[in-house]
Phi, psi and omega in degrees: 000139177295144176260012173294152177288122183278156173307120182101345182277163183265117181309141183079005174245153168300152189294340177296334170274055181302138180273101185286343182294335182273000185302140158227169180301322182300314183290321174306318187288315180289326171299311174309302187305307178312312183295319177289333176292313188291327180282337170300309186297319175301316178294312186297318175309313176307312184292319177295318185295332185290330177293324181282172172284147176082013185298132176248164179309323183288328183293329188241288181297320181296319176293324174302314182295310174309316180305317184288306184307314185298313188295323178296311177312310186284338165308309185297348174255001179220289182302323189295339175306338175305328183276338189233330195294135180281349182271112182298331176288319172305313179298325186293307183300314180295327177299314182294317175302316178308306182302314179293313184285337167291318184296320182298310183305307190291335191270345188298323176286351182264359182281134184292322183286331175287314180308312183298318183287319178294315184297323178293311184298323187291346175266006180277163175297321174309309184293323176300337180261006180293156175208171173059219186298327179296315173306312179306308187302310176307314187286336175285322168300321173296314179296323178296321182292321176298316186293334185279353173084032178294349179264004184264164179298162183299319182303314183299313177301318175295322174291321176302314183297323179288324178296311184298322179295313182294325172299315169312310176303314181295318180290324173298313175290331177295305195294317178303309182314315178293316182301313191280349182298132179227124181204171175165197186223131174269129189242146168280179173295326179288331180287336183268012177313135177088348179275138177286158183300324174307322184281320181292323182290341173279350181277148174285154177301140176277180186284333176262155178300154183049040169231157184230130189280120171260107182271181174270003180291154184301310187294344174266311195288308197285323174297321184288322178295333182270334195252336186283134172269002183272088185299322180300317180282333165300316175304312181293326174292322179295321178293320180300320189287322179292342182256019186294125169062024189287325179289333175280322193272329189291318176296327174299315180290328179288314182300317184298325179290322178295310187297321180297314183291327172296314178294327173297319182292320184295319178283356173092016176267145173301336184190160172305322181293321179296325177300307191286328182270351178311310182280354182281185178295320187284333172077310186229157172287332177289332169291332179279336176290319179300311180301316174306303186298336178291338188241335186297309188300301175305317174308318173293318172310314173300308178305322180296322176288322176303300183305326180290334184279330174287323178294325172301320175287336178285318170306308179303323188274312197246338189082358178258128181265358183278084190294128176243167178311327187272359172268332184302314179299318184293306187284344170288322172296316174307306189299313174301323180294315180298304189280345182232008171073025190269139160241122178302325178291326171299317180297315186295338183294340182263351189253066174289143178306315185302310187290326188291308191292312175302318181291326173300313179298314181296321183292311177306308172313313182295314183281323189251008174056046173240173184220136181243123183236119179291139178268130184297329182241098184280341181046043189272179179277346182212151176290346173294336193280139177246152173231139183233133169276148180240119185237152174285130192293325180278312185271348190057016174289135178285131176259337179166207183211151163224150180257151173236105177243102194246359176253159180277157175194160190295130169089358174276155178305125197275353186245214175226141181196160171247109188264121172288095183295325177202132182274135172310145170190185177258145170284160174307329183281356174102341178299149171283133178251115185283159178289148167234123185241152172240127174263118181252116181224175179221071186258146185306142174265171173294148170249165183309328182256004189204142169282170186293116177259132184254152163278158179299333170294337176286319179296318179305307177306313180301312185294324180292313175296330181286338172299317174303321183301308181302317182294318184288326184270334192265356187305139173253005182299154187265342193234153170299320185293344182248013178278181178282000177297328187251019174295157178299134186287354174257027171244320188300333172301337180290336182281337176265324180301325183292331182290340181294331184293331178300317190292353175259352182279132185291331171302315179291317173312309181298325180290322188259013181242158176197121182300131186289357169243321183267332188078024177271145174301160174300132178300140185309310187290325172298315180297321174297316172302311176308314182300306181303332180291356183296337178281349185291129168055045179287323181302308175288334169297310179291318177302314178289321180273333180243304181308305192286314183289326180286325180293319178299317188292322177287317181307314185287345177250030176280187187295323188253152171299148185237164171273111181305318188281333173289318178298318176300312181300318171300321168299321172298319179301318183306316182272007165081026186233143172300150171288153177254104178310137183082008175242165177206081185298337179295346175288348173236013171278091188300323189298337183294320183242035178222025179107348181257014183296134189059022182220009184285343175308330182306336172295313180288319176306306192288326178301318176297323176291319183297323182296316179296318175305312185295339180300325176293322178304315182300315183293322191250348184130116183301338183232025185293119182292329178293317174295324180289327183281331174289323175296315176310304191296315186275327184251314196273322188274328183298341191062237181232041177298328176230172180291148185300318175310315188291321181293317186295314174310313178302324175287310182283333178086012183192174179281155184275154176219177185258016188288327179298322181292321177293320182297310182300312179292352188074038181249046184307319188299336186264006190291334177293355174266004184307122186229163164296133186296334180273355171224070188292000000 
């Protein structure tokens, strides 16, 4: 990559510190234009080199890899803004750039000239002598060309290219509709009975005097669902949440399913799920189905008892035994309070955003031998955003950067994620190009009378997403195609799931907490009660968060067309709750149209792996720098230079199994069923 100062970069600073403040819609478009033109030129050079004698890996496969890596880096300066920029015009330009750049990226393996170049190079003596990352990258290109249908007639490949472009457009529109959706309920003081003053102070004013808007944004929605005794208002909000963008997005989803099914058929796969899962750890949907079957029954056994306890409280409160989805968060919180003496407000009083975030960084510095240095001028897309340099503690070498964009605002991505702004790799001159990540969240901001106070769920989320940040920044791989960008899609969540464990440890909770008035850390007794509450309602939680969504995802991507409403009802039945008439939550299930299609099972799958990885920290020290060094070396740094299963075995010193997951979830009776997760 060139070291010239790019448009929008700050003179005298590295290009990774791109000045997002100077962005305009025109610049977003021109950045995409230039990046696509440069990528085309790089691919053309690779194809030309393959025709000549003496072509090397760097001439052909290396250039294709650079084209992809350079394009992704440009994406982080342009199309990524669709998710975070406050200016609607810039988001619109980024939306168009996103569609074009994603279409180019997904279409590369479909190109006949690219296939001819790789196939020709693969027959050369140079190719036969490859080893390590270069051999793996060539093998993956050969696999992807096969999966692109290059053994099919021209007409079939042409149809696949058209389908690919259309699916990208549908996915981009679907995601933007969810991100742009805004709704809520204006409430009076009486409506907000039971909610703490700190929560009310963080709400925006409603349309009428003396009302407050409870929106569908996370900091508004989830505390209300957990804390409000007003069942009618919980239901009204839940129905609004389940119907986000339904009119616009349902037809987009339906069309995408038809196109995916058609593409799978052209390529000779029984279903889209078979096509998508083939290169992952699980390899087949049948293996995923066996994995699900091994866990769903015991989780349902747990959930039945959990729902019975909730129903008893519902009857006592209302006389109604018909437990609904909008009751579960409220009674889950009540049970945690009653069984473990927890008061959500008391817990939040110690969880200031500043203390949690600083404590998280300090913990990672200690365990993984890194150092985070905040940059005074983040040059970011919004004043809320902070920027940190990541340095190696021993060598003081800069490893990369990460942005922190933690508060909600109109038009911003509405959930939580860590976005890889640029993947780590080596430049052609051999120097390392560090990864850049952005942690995007929607936690409360401070108010005039109070600092930002988090729910413990927010803390767990921040730890989770920071696992992705570490993974995205610390890679030591040489190529884009051997970075975590090309890792099996059902493994990366393990790297974030393992991080959640720290957020439940009493010793860690004391480290990352500070009372917003006294400045004292969370008392040991409170931290221990909070830690013990992790086991509350795990059956219903995992069925609801992972099982039902994962099963729905696999079902709709099966061999035959399905009735989406019936599939939704079946998913609700799996979690043992009735469906809510008049709602259609798949219309805002962004994972279906955001790269996790036929892959949402990966959350539960990777949770099993994450628990197994955590078992070594449990055995040798939860903050052990020795274990942390091994984890960084064997899991965080290698990217996808080896299969994920091999990375796990290198860290654990054995094959992975699900014993730790069964033990932690209280399914000890099933511990004799402990198996390798990938071979359930």
